[in-house]
Structures are given as structure tokens and as C-alpha cells.
N, C-alpha and C positions, 0 to 999 in steps of 0.2 A: 675237728674239735670245736665245740661251741663255748665261747667265753661269756661269762656274765659281766656286763659293764658295771664298774663302780657308779653309784648314783650321784655322788658329789662331782662337780665339774673339775675341781683340782685333782681329785683322785683319778678321774677318767683320763686326764691329760698325762698323769704319771704312769698310767697303765699302757699308754700307746707304744713305748719301745718294746715292752714284753709281747704285746699283741703282734707287732711287726715281726718280731723274732719267730713267733709261731707261724705266721704266714710264710716267711722265708724258709722255714723248715720243710715245707711241702705237706704239712698235715691236712690242709684243706680247712682253714680256720674261718670261723664266723663269730659274730658278737650279737648277744641278745641285750637290747638296751631300751630305756624309756624312749617314747616317740620324740621327746624334746632333744635327744642326743643324735637322732638319725643323721642329720646333715654333717655333724661332727665326725662320726665314725665312717661315713662314706668318703671322707678324705684319705682314709688309710687304704692304699692300693692293694687289690687282691683279696679283700675281706668281704665276706658275705654278711650283710647287716639285716637283722630281724628286729623290728621295733614293736613295742607293745604300748597301747594307749594308757593314759593316766589311771583310769579306773579298771584296768584289766584284772581278771581273776587268774590265779595260778593254774587252775584246771583248764581254762580256755587257752592259755599260752601253751601248756603242756600238750594239748591236743594237736597244735600246729607243729610241735617238735617231735612228737612220738614217731619212732622208726626212722628218723632222718639223720641222727647223729650217733656216732659210736662212742664219743667221749665228751666230757664237759669240764670246765674249770670255773670255780667260784671263789672269789676272794673274801666275800662277806655274805652275811645272811640277807634275805630279802626275797622278793617275788621270783627272781630268776633262779636262785638256788632251789626254792621250793618247786618250781616248775620242772627243773631238771629231774628231781626225785620222782614227781608224779608221772613224768614221761618215761620213767624207767630207762634213762640213758645208761648203757651197760657199765661204763667207766666214768665215775663222777669224782673228779679230783678237786681239792680245795684246801684251804688253810685248816690246820688241825686246831680248831677253836671250839669251845664247848657248845655254843649254840649252832654252829655250822656242821660239826662233824657227823651228827646223826643223819644228815642228808647225803653223805658221801660214801663211796665205796673204797676210795683210795685217799685217805688224808695225807697231806704233804707236811713234812717237818721243817720246812724252810723258815728262816727268821732273819731279820735285819737288826743290826746293832742300834742302840738308842741314839747315836749321834749321826747316823747315816741318813742320806736324803731318802725321802719316801719312795722314790722310784725303785730303790733296792728291794722293797717289799714285793713288788711285782716281778722284777727280774729274777729274784731268788726262786720263785715258784717255777718259772720256766726253766731255769738252770737245773733244778732238781729233776726235771724230765730229760736232761741231757741235751738241751738245746742251747746253742751259742747265742749270747746276747750282746757281745761287745762291739758289733759293727757300727760305724759312725752313722750310717744311713738310718739306723733304728731311732736315732735321737734328733734327726733333722726336722725342720718345720715341714708342714704339709706343702705339697706341690700344687698350689692353687692357681698358678699361672697369672698372678696379679702383681704388677710392679708398683712399688710405693710412689706416691706423688712427692716430688722433691720439696723439701721444706715443710711437709705436713706433719703436725704434732697433734696427738690425741690426749686429752686430759680426762681422767675419770676420778672424781673425788668421792664417789660412792663405793661402799663395800657391802656385799651380801653376807659377809661374815659377822656383821654386827657393828654397832656404833663405836665400839672401842677400837675398831680398825680404821677409823676415818680421821684424817688430819684436819685441823681447823679450816673451814671453808674460806675464811678471809685470806689465808695464806695461799690457797689455790688461786684466788683472784690476783694476788701479786705476781705469782709465777706466770699466769696467763698474760698479764699485761706486759711483763718483761719479754715474753715470747713474741707478742704482737709488735712491740717496739723494735725487736730484732728482725722483723720482716717475715716471721714464720706464719704459715697458715694454720690456724688453731681450730680444732674441732673438740667439742665437749660431749660427753656421753654420760648417761645414768644407767644403772642396772636395777632390775627387780630385786627387792630385798634391801636396798639402800634407803637413805632418808631424803631422796630427791635433791641432793645438793648439786647435781649436775645442772639442773634447770636454773638454780640460783646463780651458779657460776657463769653460765652462758648469758644470763640476763645482765649481770654486772660487767661482763666484758664488752657487751654492746654489739653494734653492727660489725659485720665482717666475720663473726664467729658462727660456725654451723653447730647445730645440736641434733643429736639423735638418741633415741631410747634403744639400748642394746637388748631388745627383747623380741623374740627369743635369742638367747646367747649364740646358739649354733648358727642361726640365720645371720648374725652380725659378722661372721668370719670374713667375708669379702671387704666389709667396711673397715675392719681392724687391719687387714692386709695392706690397704692403701696408705697407711700411716707408717712412716719409717721409724718413728719414735712414739711410744705410748708411756705416759707418766700417769701412774695409777695408785690408788689405795690397794692394800693387800686384800684380795678377794678372788672370785672366780675369773674375773675378766683378764688379769695379766697372764693367766695360764692359757686362756683361749687366744689371746693376742700373740703369745710366744709360739703357739701351735700354728698360727696364721702367718708367721714369719716376721712380725714386728720386733723391734728391739724395745725392751721394757725397762723402765725405772720404777721399781715397786717400793712404796713407803710402808715399811713394816712397823707394827706396834707390839701387840701382845703375842703375835705368832713368832715362830722360830725359823729364820731364813735358812739355817743350816739343814733344816728338815723339810721345809715347804717352799723354797724359792722356785720361781719358774725355771724350767729346763733350758739349758743353753748357756754357754760362757759369755755370750755377747750382752747379757742382761746385767743390770746393776740393782743392788738392794741398798736402800738408805734406811737407817734406823737410829733411834736414840736409846741406847741400852740403859735401862734403869734397873734398880734392885729387885723389882717385883716381876720382871719379864724373864722368860716368856710365861705368862699366866694362861694364855690360850682362851681367855674369856671373851664372850661376845659383848658383855657389858662390864665396864670398869666399876669395881666397888670403891675405888679411891678417888683420884683426881685427874685421871687420864694423862698422867705425867709422861708416858712414853710417846704420846702424840703432841702434847703441849710444849714439851721441851725439845722437839725436833725443829731446828732453826731453818728459816727460809734460805739462808745463805748456803747451807749444806745441800739442800735440794737443788737450788739454782746452779751451784757448781757442778753437780752431777749432770744436769741438763746441758750446760755449756760444754762439758767434755764430750758428751755424745754427739752434739751438733757441731763441734769444733768452732764454737763461738769465741771471739776475743774476750 
């Protein structure tokens, strides 16, 4: 069975347990993904990875797939679902949604409750096929074989979800200084789609702080893995860091952590719940209160607990 990888990074991470369940079932699973995700999906053991370039056309992708797969699974519309149809894959499964269903031979009636974590959306589809999804190893971090450097902490003040997901940068500076005073090795990163706050943070923390641009994100997995703790704005990066095995403290604003927190019980979520949240908006139409009212002391307390600082 060939699976269409979700194009968003957070959704791709949420799909991993379901894909692992497909692999474990013995179906002979593969994933069709954008080229930028290749390195990410190659961390899933036993999975065949087929990547297509940014400007690929559905017919060209379909020509590569034709005759090689007996079934496919698509969770969303897009190039992959269209390529599955053009390639005439005999059994095309997917979500029973208006824009997608015309490309399917076997719509699935799975659904997840409104308050359930997004991972349930992907698990439910696989469960409808009669495949077990409850094994702990399906939810484990990737086996990258990289040990974290003792005392290494990564800070990411940028979010590719939009400016409303970013905590005030001067508060990041204070957290960074506290970490350095406690003897921790601090690394700062920025992500594509953010506002370049990582560079500002690294510059203000001065000598002794390493900086790197997490681009492409999949290529940054080894760098994420060497940090035992990642403190980050809500965005794609905490999901990749969790997949790489790091422990994450994610600062949520307009997003809903009950729905979109990183996978794993070891992680923490810090948020200031306000009356207009979760609005899910990339840009705040009001006064950024969910970010501006999140106190430094709450974030630092969460960091201290994870690092067992006095």
C-alpha cells in the first residue's frame, strides 16, 4: 500500500504512528512525499520512500507509480491523491471528503472527535482497515542512533505558523541568559517562514551561543537530536524535534495543545489561556494577548523542572 504523506510537517509527524502500523501489518507499505520530506520518512524503518520534486506534475509521478502498487491511502487532496487516480491504482482508499472522494475507489468513513488529538485522524483510517495501532513502538521517537549532549538546550523563538505563534523575543533573551548562567550549553535556531528572531536572539546572547538555520527541516533532525531539551515556539520544529527524540517545551498561543501538541508524554506545553483562544489564526487581529500575557516565570519554571535545576 502506498500512502500519500501529508504536506504540512506537523501533520506528517502525526501520521507516523499510523504508517508504522501499516508497515508492521506486513502489507508492504510505501510513502509518496515531497522531496523535502524524504530524509524524514527514511527514518521510519521498513518503509519504501518515493519522493517527488517541488514542481512535479501528477502525470509524471503517476507514470512512476503505474503498475507497482495494489492499493493507496490518501488523507487529503493534492498531487499525490491525483497521481494515484491517474496511475489507476486498483484500490484507492481515503477520507470520505467532498474534494477527495472523486479520486477514490473505497472511501473510508473514519472520523475523530473534536477534542481528540490530531493523531487520531490518521490512526482511525488504519483501524478501519482492521489494523492494530495501539503498540507503544508506533509512537516512539525515530531510532537515529544519536545521543544528546549533556546540558545542551536548543531555543527556537521562530514559528512557521505565523507571527501570532511567536512569544516576545526579549523574553527569549532572558530565558537564554538564565540558561547560560546555570551552565547550560545554548544553541539557537531559526526556521524558514519565521521572522528571523533566532538570529536576533543569538546576537543578544553573545559569545558561546551557537546558531544554525534549520533549513531544510528534515536535514536538521540530527542537530535536533543532540539537544536533550528543546524550548520552542509552536510551529513545525517541535514536532520534528519530538520525532528526533528531544524533549520539548512548546509555547502555545492561538493553537490548541489538546489537538496539536507534539506526540509523547515527556513533552510540556506552556500557554496563557485567554478568552479568544484558540483562534488558530496566523496573524492576531487584536493585541497578541495570548503571547504577551505569558509570563517569563512560568516558562522558566518549566525549563527548571525539565533540567532539574534548583
